[in-house]
N, C-alpha and C positions, 0 to 999 in steps of 0.2 A: 829498699833503701833505708839506711839508718845513718844519721849525721848529727853531729853536735856543733853548734855555732853560737856566736855572741848575738844577743837580742838586738842591740843597737845596729850592728853590722847588717843583720837581716832586714831590719826596718828601713835603713837607708837604701839598701839594694832594691827593695820592693818599691820604694818611693821613686827611684830612678826609672825602673822598667815599666811601671804602671802607666806611664805617659803613652806607651805604644799599644795599650789594650783598648780595643774599640768599645764604645759605650753599649752598642748593640751590634750583633752580627748574625747572619743566617747560619753560620757555623759556630755553635756554642763553644767549641774548644778554643776558638780564638779569643774568647772572653776570659781565658785562663792565663796563668803564668806557669811556664815550664820550669821545674826544678831538676837539676842534674847534678849528682854527686859522684865525684871520683878524684883520686890522686890529691887529696887534701884540699879540694876546692868544691864549693857549692856555686853553681852557675844558675842565674835566674834569667829567663828569656821571655820577652813579650813581643808580639807582632800583630799588625792588622793587615799584613801582606804588602803594604806600601812602606811602612816604617817598622824597623825592628830595633829593639834595644836589648843588649845583653850586659849583665854585670856579674862579676865574679867576687866572691869573698872567701877568705880562708876558713876552713872548717876541719873538724876531725871526722873523717869518713870511716865509719865502722862497717858499713856495707854499701857498696856503690849501687846506683840505680837512678831512676828518673820517674817523674810523675807530673801531672798538670793540675794545679789547684785553681779554684775559682778566683779570678783576679781581684775584683773589688772587695769581696768579703775577706779574702786573705790579707789584703792591704790594710783594710780597716782594723783587722784583728791584731796584726803584728805591730802596728804603730802604737798600740796600747802597752806593748811589752817594754820592759826596761833593759838594763845592761846585763841581766842575769843570763846564764847559758841556757840554750834551748836545744832540745833533742827532737828531731823530726824523724818519724818512723812511718813507713808505708806498709800496709797490710791489705793486699788485694787492691780494691779501688778506694781505700780510705787512707788519709794521712793524719797521724796523731802528732800533736805538739805537746811535749812535756816541758813545763816551766815552773820553777820553784816547787811548790807542792801541789800544783794544779795541772790540768791538761785540757786540750781542746781537740776536736776532730773534724775533718773536712771530707766531704765526698769529692773524688777526683775524676779527671778524664784520663783515658789511656794515653801514655806518652807517644805511642806510635801513630796516633791520630793527629799529632801536632805537626804543622808544616816545617820542612827543613829550611833553615836560614841560609841565605847565600853567603858563601865564604869567599871573600875577595882578598886574595893575597898575591904578592909578587906580580902586580899588574901595573898599568900606567898610574902614575901618582904625581902629586905636587905637594910641596911643603911651604908653610908660612910660619911666622912666629905666632904663638898663642894670642898675644895681644892684637896683632894685625888681623888675624882671622876673626877674632871677636868683634873688632871694629868694622871689618868688612861686612859682617852680618848686621850688627846693631844699627849702623848708620844708614841702612837702606830698607830694612825689613818692615818698617812702619808704613811704607807706601805700597805694599803688595796689594794687588787686586783681590777682592773677596767675592767677586761676581762669578758664579758658575758658568756664565755664558762666555767667559774668556779664560778657559783653563790654562792656556800657556802663560798667562800673566799671574797665576796664583803661586808663583815661586820666585826665587832669586836667580837671575841670570849670572853665571860665572864665566867670564871669558879668560881662558888660561893661556898664557904665552910663556916664553922662556924667561922673561924678566919680571912679569907682573901678573896680577889677577885683578880683573875689573868686575865689580858687582853692580848690578842694575836692577831696580824694581820700578814698576809703574802701575797705577790703577786707572789711567786715562785722564786724571785731573792733575796729577803731579808725577814727578819722576825723581829718583835719587840715584846717584852714581858715586861710587867710591873706588879708589885704586890703591892697591898695596903691592909691595915687591915680594917676589917669591924667593925662597932660600934655594930651592932646587925643584926641577920638574922633568918628567919624561913625557908629559902630555902637552899638546897644543890643540885645544878644542874649546867649544862652547857648550855648556850644559845648563839646564834649568832645574834647580833643586827646590822641592816643596818647602814653603816657608816654615811649616811645622817642624820639619827635620832640621833646618838650619838653626832654628831657635833652640831646639834641644841640644844641638852641638854647641851653640854659643854658651849655654848654661854650664857646660862641662869645662870650658876654657878658663884659664887663669889670665892675669894681666901681665904676664912676664914674657921674656923673649925666647923661651924654650920652643923648639920646633914641634909642629904637629903635622902629621902626614895624612893626606887624603887620597884614598885609592879609588880608581875608576875601573869598571869592567862592564862593557856593553851598556846597559841602561841602569846601572847601579853605582852608588857612591858609598864608600865605607870609611868611617873615621874611628880610630881607637884613641881614647884619652884615659890614661891610667888603667883602671880595671873595667872601664865601660866601653862597649863597642856599639856604634850606631850605624845601621845600614839602611839606606833608603832607595826606593825606586825613583828614577829621574822622570821629569815631566816630558812627555813626547810633544813634538811640534816645534815650530819656529817662534822664537821671541820676536817682538816688534823690532824694526830697525830704529833703535833709539837715536842713532847719530843724526837721522833726518829730522828728529824732533827738536834737537837742541840748537837754538840760533847761535850764530857766530858773531853777529854784529848788533850793537845796541846804540840807542840815541842818548840814554841817560844812565849814569852810574851814581848810586847813592851809597856813601860810606857811613856806617852807623856803628857806634859802640855796641857790641853784641849783648852784654849784660843789661844795659839800659833798654835796648829793644825787646829783649826777652821778657823783662819785668813788665814793660808797658803792654805787650801782647797778652801776658797772663792776666793782667787786670782787665783788659778790654774783653777778654773771653768771658769773664764773669758776667758782664753786662750783655754780651752778644748771644748768650745761650737762649736761643729761641728758634723754633721751627720756622717761624714766619720769615725771619731775616737770614736764615742759613748760616748762623755764626758770623755774620758779616762785620768786617772791620774795614775802615777806610783810611788810606794813607794820602794825606795832602802834602806834597813834597815841594819845597822851595830850595833855594841855594844853601841856606844854613839851618833850616828847620824842617822837621817832618812832624805833622800832627797825626797821631793815631787815635781814631775815634770810633765809637760804637754806640748804637742807640737801639733800645728795645723797650717793651712795656715795663721791664724791671727797673730800667734807669739808663743813664747816659754816662759816658766817660770820654774825656779828651786829654790826651797825653802829648806834650811837646818835647821832642827829642832834638839834641844838637846833631846836625849831619853836615857832610861835605858833599855837595852835589856837583857832578860834572855833566852838564847838559841842561835840557829844558825842564821847567817846572812841570809837575804832573800830579793828577789825582787818580787813584786807582783803588779798587776794593778786592778783598780776598775772604775766603773762608778762614777764620782765625785758627781753627784747629790744625789746618795744614801747616801753619807756621809754628805752633807750639811744639808739635811732635818733632819737627826738624831742629828747632833751636835747642831743645833739651839735650840733644846728642852732639852738639858742636863744641869744640874746644879751641877757642880763639878769642882775641880781644876785639877785633873789628870784622864786620861782614860787609859785603857789597851786594846791593840789589842792582841787577842789570835789567834795564827796562827800555821799551820802545814807545809804547802808548798804552792807553787804558784798557785795550782789548787784547794785547799781545802777552805772551808768557813772560813771567819774571824768572830769571835765573839767579839764584843766591849762591855765594861762595865765600869761604873764609879768606881774609886778607893776610898775606904773609904767612900762611900755614905751611906745615911741613908735608902735607898730603894733598893729593888730587881728589877733591870732594866737591860736588855741586848738587844743587837741588833746584828743580824746575817746578813751577806751580802756575796753574791757569788762574787768571783773575775772574771775578764774577761781576755781573752787572749791578750797579748801585740802584737801590730803590728810591 
């Protein structure tokens, strides 16, 4: 293999695919990045057998071929290169990099030892706007379970129908749900996508209305955005029946200006950071006022917010972090807290929003 390419293009490509390289593996070749040169294109591929990322850049291919370079070392090296042209040449099990008046050399793995990446084309698929898919991920991903004892909850549930896609995550203490319309679909199914994969997909997406197509085949999902292709194995097993978890009736609804509430929670978190009180914040709710307070060894804070309450007065406590992560991704002027009592779940939703988005969080016992 002998290929000439731009240093910045190569560095950006490596930065994209390195996310799929495992930190450690029983198979050393998986810790590498595969380089394949042919037909004016240099393709970089990385996989840990669960997530695969492939990125293509334009290049002058003098001699086609492929090799596998050590991933982390190669990534650290090429990000130091600038915009000058780079020539990559393989000789046996070595890869030489010529740049300006200098050169570097890497020991490589045989390309035939690298696993084949699943090619998912002309299969069941669904399409959304770039911005909608990005929202569908970012507005729920923060509440994914991180506990290995619940593997089916370590991803994002996607329920795909003819008219919409519903995304849901839960870690047992909170639940987030977002709904977006589809542009087109040939699929009607439910899948659970590992959170690591959906976050990498989200990073590729723009905030525009251009369509993005997601292909499904057996237990794999594939997304191609511009020159990058992400393929991921889906999580086996059934997601929890989240519909049974979300209450349909409440005794108290509290309407709050979103920005004022978010600022108050952010300040309360500063005082609530303590392992002893579990980031505890307390809401004392009356008809026209809600007091947000937190107390710890570091200090105390008490914020009074104007509210409009429909229902009985109520005092209830929460882990403040569960609110900050949710509020930071909301786009609305007013939110509503739907409550029943101090021990029942709280369901938060935007008021007058253009989308179907809710967040459920369990209260904690006040000390």
